[in-house]
C-alpha positions in Angstrom: 48.3 48.4 4.8 44.5 48.2 3.5 42.9 45.8 4.2 39.8 44.5 2.1 36.6 41.6 2.4 38.8 39.5 1.8 41.9 39.9 3.4 40.5 40.4 7.1 39.2 37.4 9.7 35.3 36.4 9.6 35.7 36.3 13.5 37.1 40.1 13.3 35.2 41.1 10.6 32.0 40.0 12.8 33.4 41.6 16.1 33.9 45.0 14.6 30.5 44.6 12.6 28.9 44.1 15.9 30.4 46.9 17.6 30.1 49.2 14.7 26.6 48.7 13.8 25.0 50.6 16.6 26.7 53.7 15.3 25.1 52.9 12.0 28.3 52.0 10.1 28.3 48.8 8.2 31.7 48.0 7.8 31.0 45.1 5.5 29.6 47.5 3.0 32.7 50.0 3.1 35.0 46.6 3.0 33.0 45.7 -0.4 33.4 49.0 -1.8 36.9 49.3 -1.0 37.7 46.5 -3.3 35.9 47.8 -5.9 37.5 50.8 -6.3 40.7 50.0 -4.9 43.8 51.4 -7.9 45.4 48.5 -9.9 48.5 47.0 -8.0 51.3 49.1 -10.1 50.5 52.6 -10.5 51.4 54.4 -14.4 54.7 56.4 -14.0 53.6 60.3 -14.6 56.5 61.9 -12.9 58.6 63.4 -15.3 61.8 63.3 -13.1 62.6 60.3 -11.4 65.2 60.1 -8.7 67.5 57.1 -8.3 65.6 54.5 -6.3 62.5 55.4 -8.5 65.0 55.1 -11.7 66.6 52.0 -10.9 63.1 50.3 -9.5 61.7 51.8 -13.5 64.2 50.7 -15.8 65.9 47.7 -13.6 69.8 47.8 -13.6 71.7 49.1 -11.2 72.7 53.1 -9.9 75.7 52.4 -11.3 74.6 51.5 -14.8 72.0 54.3 -14.6 75.6 56.8 -13.8 77.6 55.1 -16.3 74.7 55.8 -19.3 74.5 59.6 -17.2 78.3 60.3 -17.8 78.0 58.8 -21.5 75.4 61.1 -22.1 73.2 59.2 -22.6 70.8 59.7 -20.0 69.9 63.2 -18.8 69.7 64.0 -15.7 70.1 67.1 -13.2 72.3 67.0 -10.0 70.7 69.2 -7.5 73.5 70.3 -5.4 76.6 70.6 -5.7 77.8 68.9 -2.9 79.3 65.1 -3.1 75.9 64.3 -1.9 73.8 66.1 -3.5 70.2 64.3 -5.1 70.3 63.1 -8.8 67.3 63.5 -11.0 66.6 61.1 -14.0 64.7 62.4 -16.9 61.8 59.6 -17.7 61.7 60.4 -21.2 65.6 59.4 -21.7 65.5 56.5 -20.0 62.7 55.2 -21.9 65.2 56.2 -25.3 68.3 55.1 -23.7 66.1 51.5 -22.6 64.9 51.4 -26.2 68.1 51.9 -27.9 69.5 49.4 -25.7 66.9 47.0 -27.1 67.7 44.0 -29.3 66.8 43.9 -32.8 65.1 40.5 -33.4 67.4 38.3 -35.9 65.5 37.5 -39.4 64.9 34.4 -40.6 67.1 33.8 -44.3 64.4 33.3 -46.5 64.7 30.5 -48.7 
């Protein structure tokens, strides 16, 4: 859990600043700088292959829906071991293509 200038109570921040001042550390400046450079809350995925848990979070469906789509040949997946409990990695591009194919097309309004 990261702390920034807005999440630390003022009395604690002042106490820590007083303790660190003799060492030349300005905690207020550090936390203010961190708040400016903090990464976005949702980082974009850059991985080509996703674990089952990542794929479930990525596309918002259950693991059984992923398994069913993989069995039907709509999603590419690789099982890393022959064991029954082997880890499965899903191809992110094929998940994107599968989701696009499942999108409903907007209904056309009849022209008068």
